[in-house]
N, C-alpha and C positions, 0 to 999 in steps of 0.2 A: 445239268439236267440229263437224264438218261435218254438214250436213243429211242426207247419205246414210246416216248412222248411225241415223236415226229408224226405228223399226219399229212396226207396229201389228198388233193381234189383235182379232178380233170374238168377243164372247160374247153371243149373241142381238142385242139392240139396243144393246149397250154396246160401245164401241171403246176399247181401251187402247193408248196410244202411248208408246213409250219415248223419253226424251230423255237422251242420254249426255253427261256432263260430263268424265269421265276414262275413256278407252277402252283396254281390254285392259291394265289395270294388273297387273303381275306382282310376286309377292313369295313368300317362303318359306311353305310350307303351314301352319307353326305360328303364323303371324299369325292364322289362323282357328281351327285345332284345336291347342290348346296343346301336346299331347304327340305330334303327328304328325311323320313323317319323310318326306323326298322319295321314299324307296323305296316307300312305300305308294301315293303318287300315281302313280309310274311303273307300278306293278303293276296299277292300275285302268285298263285300256286304253280303256274307254269314255269316260274323261275327255279323251282325246287326239283331235285337236289343239285342240279348241274351248275346253276348260276348264283345260288344263294344258300346260306346256312339256315338251319331251323329258326335261329333267333334273329334273322333279318340282316345279317351282314352280307355284303356282296362278295362273290368269288370272281377273280379275274386272273389272267396270265400277263406276263411281260414276254413278248415274243416277236420274232421277225419272220420273214417269208422269202423263200427261194421261189422265184417265178421262172419257169423254164418254157420259153416259147421257141418255135423253130429257129435254130441257129443262134439262140440267145439265152444266156444265164443272167438273170437279174436278181439282185438282193434288195428286197424292199424293207427298209428300216433295219437298223443293226443293233437294237436293244441297248443295254447298259454298258456292257464290256467288263472284262476282268481288271481287277487291281486299280479301281478308280477312287478318287477322293470325291465323295458326293455329300449332299446336304443331309440325307437321311441314312441312318445306320443300315437299314435293310438293303440299300443299294451300294454300300461302301465295300470296297475290297472284295468283290465277288471272285469266285473261282469256279466257273461253270464249264460245261462241255460243249459250248456253242460250236466251235470249229469241228470237233469230233462228230457232232450231230450233222453238220453240213456234209462232212465226208461220208457219212452213212448214206447219203443220197447220191453218192458217186461224183461229188463236185468238190474240188480243192479250191482254196481261196484264189489261186492263180487262174482258175477257169471261170471266174465271175467276170462278165463283160461290163455290166452296169450296176452301180449302186444308186438307188433312188431313196432319198429321205423325204417322207411326206412333210416333215417339218423338223425343226432343229432343237426340240426338247431333248434333254440328256438321255432319255430312255429310247431314243430312236436313232442315235448317232454313235453309240459307244464303240461298237465293233468296226467302225470306220478305220480304226487304228488298233495297234497292239504294242505293248512294250517289248522292244527287241533286246533289252538289256542296257541300252544306252539312250534311247529316245522313243517317242511315239511314232511308229512307222505305219504306212498303209497296210491294212490287213489284206486288201484285194489290189495288189500292185498293178495288175493289168486292166483294171476297170476305169471307166469314166464315172465319176461321182456327180450325180445330178442334185443340185440344191435349187430350190425356188429363189428367183432373184429378189422378189419382194420379201421373202422370209429371211434371206441372208442379210439384206440391207437393214432390216428391222433389228436383228440381233446385234449387228455391228453397232447400231446406234445405242442399244441398251448397255453396251459396255461402259459408257460414260456416266450412266446413272448410278446414283449412290444407293437407292432403294429399289431392289428388283422384286420385292414382294415374294410371291410363291415361286418365282422363276429365276433360279440360280443361273449364272453365266460361266461358272468355272469350267464346264465341260467343253466350251468352245476351244480352250487352249490345248486340250489333249485329243479331241475328236474331230474338230473342224479345221483349225489352223494348220495342222500338218498336211492336210489334203490340199488346202489352198496354196500353201508354200511350195508344194511340189508340182503345182500346175495340173493336178489331176481332176479338178472340179470344173463343171460347166454350170453356169447359172441359167436357169430356164424360166420361161414364162409359165403361168399356171396352166394354160392349154398347150400341151407339148406331146407330140407324137414320138414314141420311142421305137416302135416297130409296127408292122401291119396289124398285129393283134393287141398292142399295148399303148395306152395313152393316159395322160393325166388331165384332171379337171380341178378347178378351184373349189375349195371348201373352207374359206377363211373364217376365222372367228376363234377357234381354239388357239390358233397362233396367227400372226399377221398375214402370212402367205401360205397357209396350210393347203395341201393338195391331196387328192386321193387317186388311186390307180384303177383304171377301167380296163376290162379284158373282153375281147370278142373273138371267137374262133369257131368256124363251122356252124354258125347259127346259134351258138351258145354264148351266154354273157355272164360276167361276174364283176364284182367290184370289191376292192379291199379298202376299208374305211379310213385307215389312219386313225387319228384321234378326234375326228369329228363326232364320234361317240366312243365311250369306253366300255359300256355294259349293255346287255340286251334290254334292260329296263328302259333305256332311252328310246328304243323303237316304239314303246307304248306311251312314253312321256317325253316326246322330243322337244317340247316347248319349255321344259323346266330348265332353270339356270344351272350350268355346270361349273363346279368350283374352280377348275384349272383352265377354263377358257380365258384367254387374255382379253378378248372382247366379248363380254357376256351376251349382249343383245344380238350381235352378229352370229355368235355360235348357236344361239337358240334358233334363229331363222334358218341357218344352214341345216340343222338337224330336221326341222320341219319340212324344208324343201326336199331333203334327201329321202325322208320317209315317204313323202307324197310321191316322189318320182319312182321309187323302187317297190312300193307296196303293190302286191298282186302282179308284179311284172314278170315273175319267173327268173329274175336275175339272182344268181347266187351271191349272197352278201357274206363277206368274210370279215369278221370284226377283229381289229388289230389287237384288242385286249380281251376278247371273249374267251372264256374257258371252254372246255369241251361241252357240246359241239361248237366249235369255233365258226363253222360255216352253216348257213341256212338261208331262210327266206323271210321277208317281212310280208305278212298276210293279214288281211282284214279279219277282225273278230269282234262280233257285236257292234258297238258304236265306235270302236277304235281299231287297233291293230297290235300285233305282237310278233316276236321273233320265233320262228319254228326251226330249231336246229336240225341239221341232217341226222336222220335216224330217229327223231323224236316225234315226227308228225304221223 
């Protein structure tokens, strides 16, 4: 992905920069909302043209975020990674410019202090490692990798299951195990303070121990969602079932609570898979609410 797709936002003294691996990925809306139809997407005119196609397909990105707080470089979620064996062709054997895009922000992999994975699905852990010609080695060799304890334990238990449904486990071997084997990981509780400006909160449901990142600096606030939601339409329809939630009911309640908490709050919401504009605000509209992307309101 070209460097021109990098975007940055300021939250007080914290800078959040988006690094895109797959740009404007389109698919049927029920990839996100299990019971949704294209007609619903077409009817929501505010989704067009940034978040939806004219015929009602969703538009989304696969991306990670460099979060720069005073004295700290944090990589939040590490996308899919190059050269991986994955279940779906679109994610298999990628060759993207993820590391070059990071370098365009003036940060080398060796300068990343913390890697935080909101959860352990394959598209949020890939660049934890890279192939060095002989083995999968840590991409960020000087970083502490933070994995949720509940999340990690749940995925470890899944290895023994024969049927993983929609949730493949092959990525654990190349993106998680090498980090654990080298002692670079710290298993954290859902409520975890990373720095004065950064902390995590629980948002379980999409995965067993899903967390999201909260930011506060100089009176300004932001939140990066992780996969508690995938698409801006879910700010308007938070209670609808999401196809890839591992606990459907809990995922629905998590989104409802999240939207209620951040609606009309002034908190900048940065969607982990939102296409441009990736950052914005959840605001009331009529009897409900919707996402107002930066520059669109």
